[in-house]
C-alpha positions as CSV (number, residue, x, y, z in Angstrom):
1,M,22.3,-7.8,15.5
2,T,23.9,-9.5,12.6
3,D,23.5,-13.1,12.2
4,L,27.0,-14.3,11.6
5,T,26.2,-17.6,10.2
6,T,24.5,-16.8,7.3
7,L,26.8,-13.7,6.8
8,T,28.5,-13.7,3.0
9,A,31.5,-12.1,3.2
10,A,33.0,-10.0,0.2
11,K,36.7,-11.5,0.7
12,T,37.9,-13.7,3.5
13,V,41.7,-14.1,4.5
14,D,43.1,-17.0,6.0
15,A,45.5,-15.9,8.9
16,R,45.0,-19.4,11.1
17,A,49.0,-19.8,10.6
18,M,50.0,-16.7,12.1
19,S,50.2,-15.4,15.8
20,C,49.6,-11.8,16.4
21,P,49.6,-9.3,15.5
22,G,49.5,-10.8,11.7
23,P,45.9,-11.0,11.5
24,L,45.6,-7.7,12.5
25,L,48.1,-6.8,9.9
26,E,46.2,-8.9,7.4
27,A,43.1,-7.1,8.3
28,K,45.0,-3.6,7.6
29,K,46.4,-4.9,4.7
30,S,42.9,-6.1,2.8
31,I,40.3,-4.0,4.4
32,G,40.9,-1.6,1.1
33,S,40.0,-4.7,-1.2
34,V,36.4,-4.7,0.1
35,Q,34.2,-1.9,-0.9
36,I,32.6,0.5,1.7
37,G,29.6,-1.4,3.0
38,E,31.1,-5.1,2.3
39,V,32.5,-7.4,5.0
40,L,35.9,-8.8,5.6
41,E,36.4,-11.9,7.2
42,I,39.7,-13.0,8.8
43,W,40.5,-16.4,10.2
44,A,42.8,-16.2,12.9
45,G,43.8,-19.3,15.0
46,D,45.7,-16.9,17.7
47,P,43.0,-16.3,20.6
48,Q,44.2,-12.9,21.2
49,T,43.1,-11.6,17.8
50,K,39.5,-11.3,19.0
51,N,40.1,-8.9,21.5
52,D,42.6,-6.8,19.4
53,M,40.2,-6.8,15.8
54,P,37.4,-4.6,17.9
55,R,39.6,-1.9,19.5
56,W,41.6,-1.5,16.0
57,C,38.2,-1.6,13.9
58,K,36.8,1.2,16.7
59,K,40.0,3.4,16.2
60,V,40.2,3.3,12.4
61,G,36.3,3.5,12.0
62,H,35.0,0.2,10.8
63,D,32.5,-1.7,12.2
64,Y,33.4,-5.1,14.1
65,L,30.3,-7.6,13.6
66,G,31.5,-10.5,15.9
67,D,33.0,-13.7,15.6
68,L,32.1,-17.0,15.3
69,V,34.4,-20.3,16.6
70,A,35.4,-22.6,13.9
71,D,37.2,-26.0,14.2
72,G,40.3,-24.8,15.7
73,Y,40.3,-21.1,14.8
74,E,37.9,-18.2,14.7
75,R,36.0,-16.2,12.2
76,L,36.1,-12.8,12.5
77,F,33.8,-10.5,10.3
78,L,34.4,-6.6,10.0
79,K,32.3,-4.1,7.9
80,R,34.2,-1.3,5.7
81,L,32.8,1.9,6.9
82,K,34.9,4.1,5.0
């Protein structure tokens, strides 16, 4: 399992001000801007995002690494696989 506290993302997207599905749409838009094998970090204020993001990753073929609780938001980590 990956230690998310020490993980460095290639790109971080701040979607804290967006309600669902905003953070998911930002992930879809941003995943292409990181190289295959790199990590995209999404900051989300909507608690539903941590349920939607793993499903989306599985559906489209990326790896959902997990999430960390931050100060009033969640940090979600996705690895681009294709």
